[in-house]
TIPA-71046 format. One record per residue (C-alpha): residue in one letter; x, y, z. Coordinates in steps of 0.05 Angstrom, whole numbers, padded with zeros to 5 digits, always signed. Layout:
N
AXYZ ...
***
This chain:
618
M-00375+00246-00355 E-00410+00312-00342 S-00377+00360-00293 L-00415+00376-00229 P-00424+00446-00201 F-00392+00421-00137 D-00336+00375-00114 P-00362+00306-00095 L-00310+00303-00039 D-00349+00361-00006 L-00400+00307+00011 V-00348+00266+00048 R-00330+00277+00121 P-00267+00321+00122 D-00233+00276+00173 L-00240+00216+00128 R-00213+00252+00068 S-00146+00262+00103 M-00147+00198+00143 E-00085+00154+00140 K-00098+00086+00108 Y-00088+00022+00146 V-00027-00013+00116 G-00028-00089+00119 V+00019-00140+00089 L+00024-00144+00013 P-00001-00206-00025 L+00054-00256-00039 E+00045-00250-00114 V+00059-00176-00110 V+00121-00186-00066 A+00148-00242-00110 E+00143-00198-00172 E+00173-00138-00137 I+00235-00173-00110 G+00244-00221-00168 V+00235-00289-00136 E+00190-00348-00149 L+00126-00350-00107 D+00145-00415-00073 E+00213-00388-00054 I+00186-00334-00007 V+00192-00346+00067 K+00131-00312+00098 L+00143-00295+00171 D+00108-00227+00173 A+00035-00240+00188 N+00031-00292+00245 E-00005-00342+00201 N-00005-00418+00209 L+00042-00437+00152 Y+00022-00510+00157 G-00041-00489+00120 V-00111-00516+00120 L-00123-00589+00137 P-00148-00630+00077 E-00209-00649+00117 I-00227-00575+00124 T-00215-00562+00051 Q-00263-00618+00033 Q-00317-00588+00077 I-00308-00520+00044 A-00312-00551-00026 S-00377-00588-00009 A-00413-00527+00020 N-00473-00496-00015 H-00440-00432-00038 H-00501-00411-00079 I-00544-00405-00015 Y-00541-00345+00032 P-00507-00361+00099 D-00545-00368+00164 P-00552-00297+00194 S-00562-00328+00263 Q-00499-00370+00257 T-00538-00426+00291 F-00492-00486+00283 L-00427-00446+00287 R-00449-00412+00352 R-00468-00480+00380 D-00400-00509+00365 L-00364-00447+00391 A-00404-00450+00455 T-00380-00521+00466 Y-00309-00501+00450 M-00310-00443+00500 N-00354-00478+00552 V-00407-00423+00552 S-00479-00418+00529 E-00495-00404+00455 S-00528-00338+00476 M-00459-00313+00496 I-00428-00323+00427 V-00425-00275+00368 A-00387-00293+00304 G-00357-00243+00257 A-00314-00235+00195 G-00250-00238+00234 S-00235-00199+00297 D-00235-00135+00256 D-00310-00142+00245 L-00323-00154+00319 I-00279-00095+00339 D-00321-00051+00292 I-00386-00078+00322 V-00362-00062+00393 I-00341+00009+00374 R-00408+00022+00339 M-00445-00007+00399 V-00415+00034+00457 R-00439+00102+00477 P-00398+00160+00448 G-00335+00168+00489 P-00260+00156+00489 V-00229+00090+00469 L-00168+00069+00509 I-00110+00029+00481 S-00040+00013+00505 T+00014+00017+00452 P+00049-00017+00421 T-00013-00056+00402 F-00057-00078+00344 G-00071-00019+00299 M-00144-00034+00283 Y-00170-00006+00349 S-00148+00065+00335 F-00163+00058+00260 L-00236+00038+00270 S-00244+00087+00328 N-00223+00144+00282 I-00274+00122+00230 S-00328+00126+00283 Q-00302+00193+00307 L-00286+00167+00377 P-00225+00199+00411 V-00168+00151+00426 I-00129+00153+00491 D-00063+00118+00492 V-00033+00093+00558 P+00034+00066+00532 R+00062+00002+00559 G+00127+00003+00598 P+00195-00004+00566 P+00222-00069+00537 P+00234-00125+00549 T+00173-00131+00595 F+00126-00080+00563 L+00085-00079+00627 L+00014-00054+00625 D+00004+00009+00667 V-00059-00015+00702 P-00062+00042+00754 K-00059+00095+00699 I-00111+00058+00657 V-00158+00058+00718 S-00145+00132+00728 C-00160+00148+00655 I-00224+00107+00656 R-00249+00147+00716 E-00225+00216+00694 Q-00240+00211+00619 R-00303+00169+00624 V-00273+00118+00576 S-00326+00078+00538 V-00284+00018+00519 V-00215-00008+00534 F-00180-00053+00482 L-00125-00098+00508 V-00090-00157+00474 S-00066-00220+00509 P-00017-00244+00485 N-00004-00174+00460 N+00014-00160+00387 P+00070-00144+00375 T+00103-00155+00443 G+00079-00226+00456 T+00066-00210+00530 L+00007-00234+00572 I-00042-00196+00616 S-00056-00231+00681 N-00128-00249+00697 E-00118-00210+00762 D-00106-00147+00722 V-00165-00161+00677 A-00210-00170+00738 L-00184-00106+00768 L-00201-00067+00705 C-00270-00099+00701 E-00287-00066+00767 E-00289+00000+00730 R-00347+00031+00692 S-00323+00015+00622 L-00329-00041+00571 I-00265-00083+00576 V-00247-00120+00512 V-00191-00171+00515 D-00169-00193+00446 E-00144-00264+00451 A-00126-00275+00378 Y-00065-00315+00400 A-00093-00350+00462 E-00087-00420+00431 F-00011-00410+00431 S-00008-00386+00503 G-00059-00432+00535 V-00082-00373+00578 S-00151-00341+00574 A-00194-00291+00612 A-00258-00322+00584 P-00279-00354+00651 L-00284-00283+00680 V-00342-00265+00633 A-00389-00302+00680 K-00369-00255+00736 F-00360-00190+00698 P-00416-00172+00647 N-00374-00114+00621 L-00320-00161+00596 V-00317-00183+00523 I-00267-00235+00497 L-00248-00235+00423 R-00220-00296+00387 T-00201-00311+00315 F-00191-00371+00269 S-00137-00333+00230 K-00078-00353+00272 W-00084-00422+00301 S-00127-00458+00249 G-00096-00432+00185 L-00160-00397+00161 A-00134-00325+00156 G-00159-00319+00084 L-00231-00336+00103 R-00237-00281+00157 A-00273-00312+00216 G-00273-00297+00290 F-00320-00294+00349 A-00335-00258+00414 V-00354-00284+00482 A-00397-00236+00522 C-00454-00235+00572 D-00523-00249+00543 A-00543-00176+00542 I-00481-00151+00506 A-00480-00210+00458 N-00554-00197+00441 V-00539-00124+00422 M-00479-00146+00380 M-00521-00197+00343 S-00573-00142+00330 I-00525-00092+00298 K-00478-00138+00261 Q-00483-00145+00185 P-00536-00200+00173 Y-00491-00245+00132 N-00424-00228+00162 I-00400-00301+00163 N-00399-00330+00093 V-00416-00402+00079 A-00343-00424+00068 A-00320-00392+00133 D-00378-00423+00171 V-00364-00495+00150 A-00288-00485+00155 C-00292-00460+00227 R-00337-00517+00248 A-00290-00567+00214 A-00230-00535+00248 L-00264-00544+00316 A-00279-00616+00299 H-00206-00629+00281 R-00175-00585+00335 A-00137-00644+00364 T-00099-00651+00298 I-00088-00575+00292 Q-00062-00576+00364 G-00003-00615+00337 Q+00012-00557+00290 I+00005-00507+00347 D+00054-00546+00389 A+00103-00549+00331 I+00097-00474+00319 V+00111-00459+00393 M+00172-00505+00390 E+00195-00469+00327 R+00188-00402+00361 E+00236-00424+00415 Y+00283-00456+00365 L+00288-00390+00327 R+00297-00349+00390 T+00354-00393+00413 K+00389-00392+00345 L+00381-00317+00334 S+00409-00302+00404 N+00476-00327+00379 F+00483-00268+00331 A+00517-00207+00361 G+00468-00149+00367 L+00405-00191+00362 S+00364-00200+00426 P+00301-00242+00417 L+00249-00229+00471 A+00207-00280+00506 S+00137-00290+00478 A+00073-00328+00493 S+00049-00325+00421 N+00067-00351+00352 F+00115-00293+00341 F+00168-00255+00379 L+00203-00189+00379 C+00277-00185+00366 E+00316-00123+00386 V+00369-00102+00336 K+00430-00068+00364 N+00481-00075+00309 A+00531-00021+00290 Q+00527-00040+00217 F+00452-00038+00205 T+00387-00017+00237 A+00325-00060+00248 K+00293-00027+00187 Q+00354-00043+00144 L+00355-00115+00168 R+00283-00123+00148 L+00298-00095+00079 Y+00359-00140+00071 L+00318-00202+00088 R+00262-00180+00043 R+00308-00175-00017 L+00331-00246-00001 G+00259-00269-00001 V+00248-00272+00075 L+00190-00229+00100 I+00187-00203+00172 R+00153-00142+00204 F+00182-00075+00224 F+00143-00021+00261 E+00164+00052+00257 K+00111+00074+00308 P+00116+00083+00366 S+00187+00109+00359 F+00219+00061+00409 M+00194+00002+00367 S+00241+00023+00311 Q+00296-00019+00342 F+00255-00083+00337 I+00234-00132+00284 R+00176-00181+00293 I+00185-00252+00268 S+00130-00303+00261 A+00143-00376+00277 G+00134-00422+00218 R+00160-00490+00198 R+00231-00515+00206 R+00248-00501+00133 D+00224-00429+00142 S+00266-00421+00205 D+00328-00449+00172 E+00322-00405+00111 L+00314-00344+00156 L+00376-00364+00196 R+00415-00377+00132 C+00399-00308+00106 V+00415-00275+00173 N+00481-00312+00173 L+00494-00288+00102 I+00482-00216+00122 Y+00526-00222+00183 S+00584-00254+00145 T+00589-00202+00090 Q+00634-00142+00079 L+00644-00088+00027 L+00671-00111-00040 S+00743-00090-00050 N+00755-00047-00110 P+00801-00096-00148 I+00749-00151-00142 K+00693-00102-00159 S+00728-00080-00222 R+00738-00151-00245 F+00666-00168-00229 E+00641-00113-00273 T+00672-00149-00333 L+00640-00215-00315 S+00615-00252-00377 A+00603-00323-00352 I+00592-00365-00290 F+00612-00439-00290 F+00580-00485-00239 D+00599-00552-00212 M+00535-00591-00201 D+00539-00634-00138 G+00540-00592-00075 V+00532-00528-00116 L+00468-00535-00157 A+00445-00603-00131 D+00440-00626-00059 E+00461-00698-00069 S+00471-00714+00005 S+00412-00763+00002 S+00427-00790-00068 Y+00499-00798-00092 R+00527-00797-00022 S+00475-00846+00002 A+00490-00890-00057 I+00564-00890-00037 I+00544-00909+00034 L+00497-00965+00011 T+00546-00992-00041 S+00601-00995+00011 L+00553-01030+00059 S+00539-01082+00005 Y+00613-01101+00011 G+00607-01104+00087 I+00640-01036+00098 Q+00601-00986+00140 I+00617-00913+00127 G+00583-00847+00142 E+00576-00778+00113 E+00639-00755+00148 D+00680-00810+00114 I+00657-00787+00046 S+00673-00714+00062 A+00742-00734+00087 A+00755-00773+00023 K+00732-00714-00020 A+00774-00666+00021 A+00834-00712+00011 G+00826-00708-00064 A+00782-00768-00080 S+00754-00771-00150 N+00695-00728-00172 N+00670-00792-00203 D+00629-00824-00148 W+00639-00894-00175 I+00715-00886-00170 C+00707-00849-00104 T+00670-00909-00076 Q+00724-00955-00102 Q+00778-00912-00069 I+00741-00913-00002 L+00734-00989-00006 E+00807-00998-00022 S+00826-00954+00037 R+00787-01004+00080 G+00821-01064+00048 V+00767-01084-00001 V+00787-01092-00074 A+00731-01098-00125 P+00725-01086-00200 L+00700-01016-00218 E+00647-01046-00264 E+00618-01086-00207 I+00619-01027-00160 T+00586-00984-00213 T+00530-01035-00224 R+00514-01037-00149 F+00519-00962-00143 E+00472-00950-00202 A+00420-00999-00174 F+00414-00955-00112 Y+00418-00889-00149 Q+00374-00903-00210 G+00327-00950-00174 T+00299-01019-00191 E+00230-01047-00205 T+00218-01054-00131 Q+00260-00997-00103 P+00254-00922-00122 G+00319-00889-00142 L+00357-00843-00095 W+00360-00790-00150 Q+00289-00772-00132 T+00313-00744-00065 E+00358-00691-00097 T+00338-00619-00087 L+00358-00553-00120 I+00405-00513-00076 P+00400-00442-00106 R+00332-00412-00120 K+00306-00421-00191 S+00293-00347-00194 L+00367-00333-00180 I+00389-00379-00236 K+00339-00346-00282 F+00364-00277-00261 L+00438-00294-00272 A+00423-00325-00340 S+00392-00259-00362 K+00459-00225-00347 V+00515-00273-00366 A+00527-00340-00398 L+00517-00399-00350 A+00552-00466-00358 I+00559-00531-00319 V+00623-00570-00312 T+00608-00635-00276 G+00633-00706-00266 R+00562-00732-00272 P+00539-00776-00329 R+00501-00733-00379 A+00436-00770-00370 D+00437-00757-00294 A+00455-00684-00303 I+00402-00670-00356 R+00348-00706-00316 F+00363-00664-00254 L+00361-00598-00294 K+00296-00617-00328 H+00265-00641-00264 H+00278-00573-00232 H+00260-00533-00295 I+00327-00498-00303 L+00357-00533-00364 P+00343-00476-00413 Y+00385-00427-00371 F+00451-00462-00385 K+00489-00449-00450 T+00531-00512-00445 I+00537-00573-00400 V+00603-00610-00398 C+00595-00680-00367 M+00634-00743-00353 E+00630-00768-00425 D+00657-00703-00454 A+00726-00695-00423 P+00773-00721-00369 S+00753-00706-00298 K+00776-00646-00259 P+00829-00626-00237 D+00847-00636-00310 P+00829-00568-00341 A+00801-00601-00405 P+00727-00598-00384 V+00733-00525-00364 L+00768-00508-00430 L+00712-00544-00467 A+00660-00502-00430 L+00699-00439-00449 Q+00700-00461-00521 N+00625-00478-00522 C+00610-00410-00492 E+00657-00377-00543 L+00700-00348-00488 Q+00776-00342-00483 A+00818-00371-00427 G+00858-00323-00384 P+00845-00265-00336 G+00777-00234-00342 G+00704-00244-00332 V+00693-00318-00316 V+00676-00345-00248 M+00672-00418-00230 I+00636-00442-00167 G+00656-00510-00140 D+00662-00546-00074 T+00719-00596-00077 P+00795-00593-00080 N+00793-00616-00153 D+00755-00552-00171 A+00808-00511-00136 L+00865-00550-00168 V+00842-00530-00238 R+00873-00463-00224 K+00940-00495-00210 S+00943-00521-00281 Q+00994-00490-00328 L+00938-00457-00366 N+00919-00414-00306 I+00850-00410-00336 F+00815-00361-00290 N+00872-00324-00258 Q+00843-00300-00191 L+00770-00310-00207 L+00761-00383-00189 I+00715-00391-00129 T+00710-00451-00084 S+00669-00455-00022 R+00631-00503+00023 R+00574-00452+00020 P+00559-00446-00055 P+00488-00420-00043 E+00517-00360-00007 V+00565-00347-00064 L+00505-00347-00111 A+00470-00298-00064 F+00531-00252-00068 L+00528-00254-00143 H+00454-00236-00141 L+00466-00178-00094 E+00522-00150-00135 F+00479-00151-00197 L+00426-00114-00157 R+00480-00063-00138 Q+00497-00054-00211 R+00423-00043-00227 N+00424+00012-00173 E+00368-00021-00133 E+00371+00005-00062 T+00446+00017-00069 Q+00449+00051-00002 L+00430-00015+00031 W+00474-00064-00006 P+00546-00048+00012 L+00540-00086+00077 L+00517-00147+00039 L+00575-00150-00009 R+00642-00183+00003 P+00702-00204-00040 L+00681-00260-00086 V+00743-00301-00071 L+00719-00331-00005 S+00761-00360+00049 A+00746-00434+00048 P+00780-00501+00061 Y+00795-00509-00012 Q+00815-00438-00030 T+00877-00434-00072 
***
């Protein structure tokens, strides 16, 4: 390339050359690679999306659209459907590529003059105003938890500064607070364009749209990104008086709504009754999360009328920023805002599905229940060469398979038992062999039956029959696959289980983790625990020596703990038992991260002694 006699940047506006970039959320693929987890393991609660996703009916409409034809620049059918949705005339509707496009249209449309915002608020107003070289006036909201809008001061600024446009959000992002229609009407009495961004109105059920008929200087913005699950297609719309809408239609990009977005939005409107069920579930999930998080000391979730809420963090051990980083490393994504400064004590959490909420709560509980590793434990951990796993309750959640098979087998003998009965039997030392455990439970209820007969009935439930699917299909993987993969890259992994080999191998293959285990010791290979023979066999297969040193075993029953009481004293003080094996695995992950010097200043609070206090601790 030939050199020019001048710098090409001299042709660019100086203010744009030094302008700060707008920072959005990273793509999931980038985050997954960065933190070392599988894509489907990430809990995404940072962008206020509808995690239920796009309805199949909408996806079908998108797939059948004519993508090779330019979209309708007049947005004819979309504006017609939106007018019906908002109960206004088509001439009052303008569609855009998300609210961002419409905000840009408004800013380019108004006469040169200040733009007024009230922080904390959506960052695109000031970002796009700066691009158009319009000064931005900030009238900050009041302090938390109410974040009240300072209406008198806004009115004063409009009059004194000749403000061209006022951007307000209701419910506000990130505070989740509403603006009353009385306040909107009061502001509309002033000589300024009043824009109310109602991106989250479907979650609040409150709108200022009816006021447009009375106030021609009022513009309402809406989006399909939040309620309908179409964030990736970028579609939104404005409701304005005929005159303002006509100007917006004149200056917008001709083809600003692509074909896929057009048909998707119309399909979403057609199926809004179904999507309303998702909206209701999201609102319920928001309140579920707020209630649960309020039980943690130092966390104060604020009320919200949206699909997200702010949570104040007042914890002596970590800041809001650190909590966000801790959760991110565990695969849970939330938002943190450094500006304005008083927002630095808050995190923003989107409401998702129940499984997303429960994973967030599990990780918060993990963070709260940790403490710094003691030096003796730390020194032993640094010599770790292998991790042995029990399978049921540690790797495999068998609560709906093996345990259900015990319940159904017992019921076939006329004995009704529940989950608590099985847990009590296990806690009392019942066999790791679920056939024998079932027999022991029946005998405790006065029923004597041959083990072979019990086994046959049990296996019919577990394996399935020609007419009944097997309960084994309900089993789920407890730890994340990415964690198993990570640990296998550091140390030898083994399984010591009372399962039949065929059942164990099938589970590992089904969840794609079989290659990560160096050896698998099953029912057929050695006597059941607490006999140390299966553990010794695993040591032998991994070419390790018994005795003090770098082997950890993770189990969840008394028989796992009793292995340590054997004369061989296989693991010295490194045997772990817990009713929370997933959290033990998380501790192992975090300690490896500490050894890799990744964010070491953040990890001490997440580390605790590996020998956990638990019902079966020896």
